[in-house]
Phi, psi and omega in degrees: 000144169286164185293348177252005191260169181221165175241145178275128176236149180231140172235140174241125180233130183047034178088356177260116182282132179241133186256141182228147171260114183259110178272358182067210184098177179224155185118185176303139183286143179225132178244127184250138185231124191273170183267182184299134184065015176259196173197171191303325185301339176302333184274352194315316182290316181291323179300316182293321180290319180296322182296311187292342182263013173106034184229144164278124192236129174222133179243130193256133166276111183293164182303148182078359182235157169049235179274357180275172179307129192274327187240059177290138182298318182262114176231037172285166179295326184290332176292316177300318172303308181299322173307311179301313179301312183298316179306309183296332181278320186272343178265002173068042172279129183255119187028067184292157163290121177264129174237115176229148175249135177057240182297327174297327169303316186293320172308307181296322178299312188288331175298316182295322178289319181282332181228075181304329181280352186281299187278146174278319174205173189227130179234119181249112174266102183056055183202151181193184184293332177065203179210157180302141191220087184291343181266000184296321178301312181297321179295306187289321179299313184295320174302313182297309186295338175284349179309128175289060189263147003285149174282129182292341177206166178295325180292322179291317178299315181299324178297318184285314189276337177265355176054032185093354175262107188291323168307316179296307182296318178299315174302317176291321182295326178307329189266006177280155171268120181275118179237178189293335175271352178145194182257129190246150165302146176258051176194164174259121184305325181291326177292325173308306182303316182295334184286349184262359186307319184283330180289328178290336184262334184202164178258181180229049186284327177297312180298320176307314182286347176276354186280135186245346179274152182305141187230131173243128179247131177238116190253141169263148182224034186275184180295328175291344172072150174264173180259352182260111179271180186289334177294318186283320177296321177304322178286321176301316183298310185305313181284335187226072186302345181273004179296141174259138178222162173201138182244149183239100172299138179100341178248152178247217185293339177258059179308318178300332169273331185276317188230058185295326181291322179290319179298318172307312177307310187292321181291314180297321178290326181289329180283334183259356178272182179291012183300329188267001183261160182291151178111162186291151179234153180262125180292148180218113176257097185245160171272139182240150184288154188267001182270000000 
């Protein structure tokens, strides 16, 4: 592989093929999990930085997304968690750090709760235990179905998906499938809506309290806004006082696209600190420079 390249790997679980970007590298293992309607390529900048700073890095296209099976029958939270366990096992990842954004953060959280011996640490990017949200499927489904596809050009896709924020638009546009008639999403909106069934029905606070590994929560505070408000974060800290936190003014929900360099620095500092040692830790929700 060249210094900036990755190789494609496949894992099949219960007949569902899962595609992974294996960035190689040596050192502590990292598994990256994208959000709803996303794909592994969103993590390219972060993956490259983590690999070059001494980690073995793999990014997974979760079921229903990207190069993985687009129409899996089972899109429950349990299925996503089982996929992570299978990828970790079959790609030989040893107690990886699970890093997930949005729905990928939910997958990471639930994996850490159900399999406490699997992750070395957990990094949640714009993700938390949340609360039951019966309206989420209508909201997200309406947005996804409204995409004016096919996009006639990459520029049109960036403008629409980024809303004027180039890194976000570029990140989303990288995941589109180029066909003869234009650029198409690499997911089915109806599959995405079904993937939200569990989120519409319940919160995951019991799972949150079951997590035993060191955890870092990274929140966006930009104009586009983050999804974890102060009340939810305060409850996360109350239930798990050892939680480490960081907020990024100027970044929104897609922190990994808007500020990959800063996110990388936060993760590396977290993993190199005493956060992974035994003993209590003081939670810190701090503002970090965008430079």
